[in-house]
Backbone atoms as SQL, in Angstrom:
CREATE TABLE atoms (id INTEGER PRIMARY KEY, chain TEXT, resi INTEGER, resn TEXT, atom TEXT, x REAL, y REAL, z REAL);
INSERT INTO atoms VALUES
  (1, 'A', 1, 'UNK', 'N', 195.619, -95.531, 82.701),
  (2, 'A', 1, 'UNK', 'CA', 195.122, -96.876, 82.966),
  (3, 'A', 1, 'UNK', 'C', 195.658, -97.796, 81.883),
  (4, 'A', 2, 'UNK', 'N', 196.153, -98.924, 82.232),
  (5, 'A', 2, 'UNK', 'CA', 196.757, -99.866, 81.285),
  (6, 'A', 2, 'UNK', 'C', 195.684, -100.778, 80.710),
  (7, 'A', 3, 'UNK', 'N', 195.795, -101.054, 79.407),
  (8, 'A', 3, 'UNK', 'CA', 194.860, -101.934, 78.727),
  (9, 'A', 3, 'UNK', 'C', 195.207, -103.389, 79.004),
  (10, 'A', 4, 'UNK', 'N', 194.444, -104.345, 78.392),
  (11, 'A', 4, 'UNK', 'CA', 194.676, -105.760, 78.663),
  (12, 'A', 4, 'UNK', 'C', 196.031, -106.245, 78.162),
  (13, 'A', 5, 'UNK', 'N', 196.592, -105.560, 77.144),
  (14, 'A', 5, 'UNK', 'CA', 197.891, -106.024, 76.634),
  (15, 'A', 5, 'UNK', 'C', 199.035, -105.250, 77.268),
  (16, 'A', 6, 'UNK', 'N', 198.747, -104.403, 78.235),
  (17, 'A', 6, 'UNK', 'CA', 199.776, -103.637, 78.911),
  (18, 'A', 6, 'UNK', 'C', 200.020, -102.275, 78.307),
  (19, 'A', 7, 'UNK', 'N', 199.339, -101.924, 77.185),
  (20, 'A', 7, 'UNK', 'CA', 199.492, -100.602, 76.569),
  (21, 'A', 7, 'UNK', 'C', 198.817, -99.569, 77.461),
  (22, 'A', 8, 'UNK', 'N', 199.382, -98.412, 77.490),
  (23, 'A', 8, 'UNK', 'CA', 198.800, -97.323, 78.258),
  (24, 'A', 8, 'UNK', 'C', 198.053, -96.407, 77.287),
  (25, 'A', 9, 'UNK', 'N', 196.710, -96.424, 77.351),
  (26, 'A', 9, 'UNK', 'CA', 195.879, -95.513, 76.566),
  (27, 'A', 9, 'UNK', 'C', 195.886, -95.750, 75.077),
  (28, 'A', 10, 'UNK', 'N', 196.266, -96.902, 74.547),
  (29, 'A', 10, 'UNK', 'CA', 196.278, -97.139, 73.116),
  (30, 'A', 10, 'UNK', 'C', 195.373, -98.306, 72.746),
  (31, 'A', 11, 'UNK', 'N', 194.967, -98.307, 71.497),
  (32, 'A', 11, 'UNK', 'CA', 194.128, -99.402, 70.995),
  (33, 'A', 11, 'UNK', 'C', 195.008, -100.325, 70.192),
  (34, 'A', 12, 'UNK', 'N', 195.071, -101.557, 70.593),
  (35, 'A', 12, 'UNK', 'CA', 195.944, -102.507, 69.911),
  (36, 'A', 12, 'UNK', 'C', 195.270, -103.253, 68.782),
  (37, 'A', 13, 'UNK', 'N', 194.029, -102.947, 68.498),
  (38, 'A', 13, 'UNK', 'CA', 193.329, -103.588, 67.391),
  (39, 'A', 13, 'UNK', 'C', 192.517, -104.781, 67.876),
  (40, 'A', 14, 'UNK', 'N', 191.758, -105.401, 66.970),
  (41, 'A', 14, 'UNK', 'CA', 190.949, -106.547, 67.359),
  (42, 'A', 14, 'UNK', 'C', 191.825, -107.763, 67.595),
  (43, 'A', 15, 'UNK', 'N', 191.294, -108.737, 68.330),
  (44, 'A', 15, 'UNK', 'CA', 192.080, -109.941, 68.562),
  (45, 'A', 15, 'UNK', 'C', 192.273, -110.717, 67.270),
  (46, 'A', 16, 'UNK', 'N', 193.310, -111.493, 67.168),
  (47, 'A', 16, 'UNK', 'CA', 193.533, -112.264, 65.937),
  (48, 'A', 16, 'UNK', 'C', 192.470, -113.337, 65.774),
  (49, 'A', 17, 'UNK', 'N', 192.141, -113.628, 64.525),
  (50, 'A', 17, 'UNK', 'CA', 191.120, -114.658, 64.249),
  (51, 'A', 17, 'UNK', 'C', 191.805, -115.895, 63.665),
  (52, 'A', 18, 'UNK', 'N', 191.132, -117.010, 63.883),
  (53, 'A', 18, 'UNK', 'CA', 191.644, -118.264, 63.321),
  (54, 'A', 18, 'UNK', 'C', 190.618, -118.765, 62.331),
  (55, 'A', 19, 'UNK', 'N', 191.077, -119.345, 61.263),
  (56, 'A', 19, 'UNK', 'CA', 190.183, -119.861, 60.231),
  (57, 'A', 19, 'UNK', 'C', 189.479, -121.117, 60.751),
  (58, 'A', 20, 'UNK', 'N', 188.202, -121.317, 60.349),
  (59, 'A', 20, 'UNK', 'CA', 187.498, -122.514, 60.787),
  (60, 'A', 20, 'UNK', 'C', 188.123, -123.757, 60.137),
  (61, 'A', 21, 'UNK', 'N', 187.978, -124.896, 60.774),
  (62, 'A', 21, 'UNK', 'CA', 188.543, -126.114, 60.183),
  (63, 'A', 21, 'UNK', 'C', 187.800, -126.481, 58.883),
  (64, 'A', 22, 'UNK', 'N', 188.456, -127.143, 57.975),
  (65, 'A', 22, 'UNK', 'CA', 187.767, -127.531, 56.720),
  (66, 'A', 22, 'UNK', 'C', 186.614, -128.496, 57.016),
  (67, 'A', 23, 'UNK', 'N', 185.546, -128.321, 56.298),
  (68, 'A', 23, 'UNK', 'CA', 184.379, -129.182, 56.472),
  (69, 'A', 23, 'UNK', 'C', 183.568, -128.847, 57.712),
  (70, 'A', 24, 'UNK', 'N', 183.618, -127.623, 58.164),
  (71, 'A', 24, 'UNK', 'CA', 182.895, -127.255, 59.389),
  (72, 'A', 24, 'UNK', 'C', 181.419, -127.089, 59.174),
  (73, 'A', 25, 'UNK', 'N', 180.969, -126.940, 57.954),
  (74, 'A', 25, 'UNK', 'CA', 179.530, -126.767, 57.685),
  (75, 'A', 25, 'UNK', 'C', 178.850, -128.136, 57.698),
  (76, 'A', 26, 'UNK', 'N', 177.595, -128.175, 58.154),
  (77, 'A', 26, 'UNK', 'CA', 176.872, -129.459, 58.130),
  (78, 'A', 26, 'UNK', 'C', 176.513, -129.836, 56.701),
  (79, 'A', 27, 'UNK', 'N', 176.379, -131.096, 56.409),
  (80, 'A', 27, 'UNK', 'CA', 176.030, -131.502, 55.034),
  (81, 'A', 27, 'UNK', 'C', 174.580, -131.106, 54.703),
  (82, 'A', 28, 'UNK', 'N', 174.337, -130.780, 53.454),
  (83, 'A', 28, 'UNK', 'CA', 173.007, -130.414, 52.986),
  (84, 'A', 28, 'UNK', 'C', 172.381, -131.644, 52.324),
  (85, 'A', 29, 'UNK', 'N', 171.227, -132.052, 52.862),
  (86, 'A', 29, 'UNK', 'CA', 170.562, -133.249, 52.344),
  (87, 'A', 29, 'UNK', 'C', 169.369, -132.930, 51.451),
  (88, 'A', 30, 'UNK', 'N', 168.697, -131.774, 51.707),
  (89, 'A', 30, 'UNK', 'CA', 167.539, -131.392, 50.922),
  (90, 'A', 30, 'UNK', 'C', 167.848, -130.163, 50.080),
  (91, 'A', 31, 'UNK', 'N', 167.514, -130.231, 48.823),
  (92, 'A', 31, 'UNK', 'CA', 167.683, -129.076, 47.938),
  (93, 'A', 31, 'UNK', 'C', 166.306, -128.430, 47.747),
  (94, 'A', 32, 'UNK', 'N', 166.233, -127.096, 47.834),
  (95, 'A', 32, 'UNK', 'CA', 164.942, -126.444, 47.617),
  (96, 'A', 32, 'UNK', 'C', 164.503, -126.571, 46.150),
  (97, 'A', 33, 'UNK', 'N', 163.201, -126.516, 45.977),
  (98, 'A', 33, 'UNK', 'CA', 162.639, -126.570, 44.615),
  (99, 'A', 33, 'UNK', 'C', 163.027, -125.294, 43.857),
  (100, 'A', 34, 'UNK', 'N', 163.178, -125.378, 42.562),
  (101, 'A', 34, 'UNK', 'CA', 163.491, -124.160, 41.792),
  (102, 'A', 34, 'UNK', 'C', 162.293, -123.201, 41.852),
  (103, 'A', 35, 'UNK', 'N', 162.547, -121.906, 41.709),
  (104, 'A', 35, 'UNK', 'CA', 161.438, -120.938, 41.780),
  (105, 'A', 35, 'UNK', 'C', 160.455, -121.127, 40.622),
  (106, 'A', 36, 'UNK', 'N', 159.181, -120.842, 40.938),
  (107, 'A', 36, 'UNK', 'CA', 158.153, -120.981, 39.903),
  (108, 'A', 36, 'UNK', 'C', 158.114, -119.744, 39.014),
  (109, 'A', 37, 'UNK', 'N', 157.572, -119.880, 37.845),
  (110, 'A', 37, 'UNK', 'CA', 157.424, -118.743, 36.937),
  (111, 'A', 37, 'UNK', 'C', 156.207, -117.907, 37.350),
  (112, 'A', 38, 'UNK', 'N', 156.339, -116.611, 37.350),
  (113, 'A', 38, 'UNK', 'CA', 155.224, -115.739, 37.654),
  (114, 'A', 38, 'UNK', 'C', 154.314, -115.640, 36.416),
  (115, 'A', 39, 'UNK', 'N', 153.019, -115.438, 36.639),
  (116, 'A', 39, 'UNK', 'CA', 152.149, -115.288, 35.482),
  (117, 'A', 39, 'UNK', 'C', 152.436, -113.974, 34.758),
  (118, 'A', 40, 'UNK', 'N', 152.095, -113.924, 33.511),
  (119, 'A', 40, 'UNK', 'CA', 152.291, -112.713, 32.718),
  (120, 'A', 40, 'UNK', 'C', 151.354, -111.601, 33.203),
  (121, 'A', 41, 'UNK', 'N', 151.743, -110.345, 32.933),
  (122, 'A', 41, 'UNK', 'CA', 150.937, -109.213, 33.347),
  (123, 'A', 41, 'UNK', 'C', 150.229, -108.632, 32.129),
  (124, 'A', 42, 'UNK', 'N', 148.973, -108.254, 32.358),
  (125, 'A', 42, 'UNK', 'CA', 148.178, -107.601, 31.321),
  (126, 'A', 42, 'UNK', 'C', 148.379, -106.100, 31.487),
  (127, 'A', 43, 'UNK', 'N', 149.316, -105.551, 30.718),
  (128, 'A', 43, 'UNK', 'CA', 149.679, -104.146, 30.891),
  (129, 'A', 43, 'UNK', 'C', 148.530, -103.195, 30.528),
  (130, 'A', 44, 'UNK', 'N', 147.704, -103.569, 29.572),
  (131, 'A', 44, 'UNK', 'CA', 146.581, -102.706, 29.186),
  (132, 'A', 44, 'UNK', 'C', 145.579, -102.614, 30.327),
  (133, 'A', 45, 'UNK', 'N', 145.275, -103.757, 30.965),
  (134, 'A', 45, 'UNK', 'CA', 144.341, -103.738, 32.091),
  (135, 'A', 45, 'UNK', 'C', 144.959, -102.994, 33.289),
  (136, 'A', 46, 'UNK', 'N', 146.235, -103.146, 33.514),
  (137, 'A', 46, 'UNK', 'CA', 146.893, -102.414, 34.602),
  (138, 'A', 46, 'UNK', 'C', 146.841, -100.910, 34.376),
  (139, 'A', 47, 'UNK', 'N', 147.065, -100.473, 33.141),
  (140, 'A', 47, 'UNK', 'CA', 146.977, -99.057, 32.830),
  (141, 'A', 47, 'UNK', 'C', 145.564, -98.518, 33.035),
  (142, 'A', 48, 'UNK', 'N', 144.556, -99.307, 32.636),
  (143, 'A', 48, 'UNK', 'CA', 143.167, -98.871, 32.822),
  (144, 'A', 48, 'UNK', 'C', 142.816, -98.750, 34.303),
  (145, 'A', 49, 'UNK', 'N', 143.260, -99.703, 35.103),
  (146, 'A', 49, 'UNK', 'CA', 143.002, -99.632, 36.544),
  (147, 'A', 49, 'UNK', 'C', 143.703, -98.439, 37.182),
  (148, 'A', 50, 'UNK', 'N', 144.917, -98.182, 36.732),
  (149, 'A', 50, 'UNK', 'CA', 145.650, -97.044, 37.268),
  (150, 'A', 50, 'UNK', 'C', 144.944, -95.732, 36.913),
  (151, 'A', 51, 'UNK', 'N', 144.446, -95.616, 35.700),
  (152, 'A', 51, 'UNK', 'CA', 143.737, -94.401, 35.305),
  (153, 'A', 51, 'UNK', 'C', 142.462, -94.220, 36.116),
  (154, 'A', 52, 'UNK', 'N', 141.728, -95.333, 36.359),
  (155, 'A', 52, 'UNK', 'CA', 140.522, -95.233, 37.191),
  (156, 'A', 52, 'UNK', 'C', 140.867, -94.808, 38.612),
  (157, 'A', 53, 'UNK', 'N', 141.929, -95.357, 39.165),
  (158, 'A', 53, 'UNK', 'CA', 142.351, -94.988, 40.521),
  (159, 'A', 53, 'UNK', 'C', 142.754, -93.521, 40.563),
  (160, 'A', 54, 'UNK', 'N', 143.413, -93.037, 39.513),
  (161, 'A', 54, 'UNK', 'CA', 143.801, -91.639, 39.491),
  (162, 'A', 54, 'UNK', 'C', 142.571, -90.734, 39.440),
  (163, 'A', 55, 'UNK', 'N', 141.558, -91.119, 38.665),
  (164, 'A', 55, 'UNK', 'CA', 140.335, -90.336, 38.588),
  (165, 'A', 55, 'UNK', 'C', 139.643, -90.280, 39.947),
  (166, 'A', 56, 'UNK', 'N', 139.602, -91.397, 40.650),
  (167, 'A', 56, 'UNK', 'CA', 138.974, -91.415, 41.987),
  (168, 'A', 56, 'UNK', 'C', 139.750, -90.501, 42.930),
  (169, 'A', 57, 'UNK', 'N', 141.077, -90.556, 42.862),
  (170, 'A', 57, 'UNK', 'CA', 141.898, -89.712, 43.741),
  (171, 'A', 57, 'UNK', 'C', 141.654, -88.241, 43.451),
  (172, 'A', 58, 'UNK', 'N', 141.603, -87.863, 42.149),
  (173, 'A', 58, 'UNK', 'CA', 141.344, -86.485, 41.809),
  (174, 'A', 58, 'UNK', 'C', 139.935, -86.054, 42.241),
  (175, 'A', 59, 'UNK', 'N', 138.967, -86.935, 42.121),
  (176, 'A', 59, 'UNK', 'CA', 137.589, -86.600, 42.510),
  (177, 'A', 59, 'UNK', 'C', 137.509, -86.381, 44.016),
  (178, 'A', 60, 'UNK', 'N', 138.141, -87.231, 44.792),
  (179, 'A', 60, 'UNK', 'CA', 138.135, -87.053, 46.255),
  (180, 'A', 60, 'UNK', 'C', 138.840, -85.760, 46.621),
  (181, 'A', 61, 'UNK', 'N', 139.959, -85.460, 45.967),
  (182, 'A', 61, 'UNK', 'CA', 140.664, -84.220, 46.232),
  (183, 'A', 61, 'UNK', 'C', 139.825, -83.001, 45.874),
  (184, 'A', 62, 'UNK', 'N', 139.099, -83.065, 44.757),
  (185, 'A', 62, 'UNK', 'CA', 138.252, -81.946, 44.336),
  (186, 'A', 62, 'UNK', 'C', 137.114, -81.734, 45.333),
  (187, 'A', 63, 'UNK', 'N', 136.524, -82.822, 45.803),
  (188, 'A', 63, 'UNK', 'CA', 135.447, -82.705, 46.782),
  (189, 'A', 63, 'UNK', 'C', 135.982, -82.121, 48.081),
  (190, 'A', 64, 'UNK', 'N', 137.134, -82.592, 48.533),
  (191, 'A', 64, 'UNK', 'CA', 137.724, -82.064, 49.767),
  (192, 'A', 64, 'UNK', 'C', 138.068, -80.578, 49.596),
  (193, 'A', 65, 'UNK', 'N', 138.591, -80.196, 48.431),
  (194, 'A', 65, 'UNK', 'CA', 138.897, -78.797, 48.175),
  (195, 'A', 65, 'UNK', 'C', 137.653, -77.933, 48.173),
  (196, 'A', 66, 'UNK', 'N', 136.591, -78.429, 47.557),
  (197, 'A', 66, 'UNK', 'CA', 135.342, -77.669, 47.532),
  (198, 'A', 66, 'UNK', 'C', 134.785, -77.491, 48.948),
  (199, 'A', 67, 'UNK', 'N', 134.847, -78.533, 49.758),
  (200, 'A', 67, 'UNK', 'CA', 134.371, -78.419, 51.138),
  (201, 'A', 67, 'UNK', 'C', 135.206, -77.394, 51.886),
  (202, 'A', 68, 'UNK', 'N', 136.518, -77.412, 51.713),
  (203, 'A', 68, 'UNK', 'CA', 137.364, -76.429, 52.383),
  (204, 'A', 68, 'UNK', 'C', 137.082, -75.018, 51.940),
  (205, 'A', 69, 'UNK', 'N', 136.812, -74.826, 50.643),
  (206, 'A', 69, 'UNK', 'CA', 136.475, -73.476, 50.161),
  (207, 'A', 69, 'UNK', 'C', 135.161, -72.992, 50.767),
  (208, 'A', 70, 'UNK', 'N', 134.168, -73.873, 50.826),
  (209, 'A', 70, 'UNK', 'CA', 132.864, -73.501, 51.406),
  (210, 'A', 70, 'UNK', 'C', 133.037, -73.175, 52.886),
  (211, 'A', 71, 'UNK', 'N', 133.797, -73.984, 53.621),
  (212, 'A', 71, 'UNK', 'CA', 134.006, -73.707, 55.038),
  (213, 'A', 71, 'UNK', 'C', 134.757, -72.392, 55.247),
  (214, 'A', 72, 'UNK', 'N', 135.741, -72.122, 54.398),
  (215, 'A', 72, 'UNK', 'CA', 136.481, -70.871, 54.510),
  (216, 'A', 72, 'UNK', 'C', 135.578, -69.684, 54.234),
  (217, 'A', 73, 'UNK', 'N', 134.716, -69.804, 53.235),
  (218, 'A', 73, 'UNK', 'CA', 133.778, -68.722, 52.930),
  (219, 'A', 73, 'UNK', 'C', 132.800, -68.515, 54.093),
  (220, 'A', 74, 'UNK', 'N', 132.317, -69.584, 54.678),
  (221, 'A', 74, 'UNK', 'CA', 131.402, -69.461, 55.822),
  (222, 'A', 74, 'UNK', 'C', 132.098, -68.792, 57.008),
  (223, 'A', 75, 'UNK', 'N', 133.340, -69.149, 57.259),
  (224, 'A', 75, 'UNK', 'CA', 134.078, -68.546, 58.374),
  (225, 'A', 75, 'UNK', 'C', 134.328, -67.058, 58.101),
  (226, 'A', 76, 'UNK', 'N', 134.691, -66.729, 56.861),
  (227, 'A', 76, 'UNK', 'CA', 134.955, -65.327, 56.534),
  (228, 'A', 76, 'UNK', 'C', 133.689, -64.472, 56.631),
  (229, 'A', 77, 'UNK', 'N', 132.558, -65.008, 56.144),
  (230, 'A', 77, 'UNK', 'CA', 131.305, -64.242, 56.227),
  (231, 'A', 77, 'UNK', 'C', 130.843, -64.118, 57.670),
  (232, 'A', 78, 'UNK', 'N', 131.137, -65.099, 58.459),
  (233, 'A', 78, 'UNK', 'CA', 130.777, -65.062, 59.885),
  (234, 'A', 78, 'UNK', 'C', 131.571, -63.955, 60.595),
  (235, 'A', 79, 'UNK', 'N', 132.854, -63.806, 60.211),
  (236, 'A', 79, 'UNK', 'CA', 133.682, -62.809, 60.832),
  (237, 'A', 79, 'UNK', 'C', 133.321, -61.395, 60.371),
  (238, 'A', 80, 'UNK', 'N', 132.890, -61.259, 59.110),
  (239, 'A', 80, 'UNK', 'CA', 132.573, -59.955, 58.594),
  (240, 'A', 80, 'UNK', 'C', 131.214, -59.429, 59.062),
  (241, 'A', 81, 'UNK', 'N', 130.261, -60.315, 59.289),
  (242, 'A', 81, 'UNK', 'CA', 128.913, -59.850, 59.635),
  (243, 'A', 81, 'UNK', 'C', 128.584, -60.131, 61.045);
């Protein structure tokens, strides 16, 4: 089967491109405001909050682990007796 350029079974590459005319972009009338400064961070308070969150995570994990151990023990004793 012949392609659009008459080639049989070959790829002739993408079509040629033409450069846009100079001044093709619309003029910019409004300039955005410069970015604002972010407030400073209290690293000591951030570390304290992170430690508290880690303690809560470990406590929830310990409670979940204890519940799983109790349930496993109950299931095993149920199977044995």
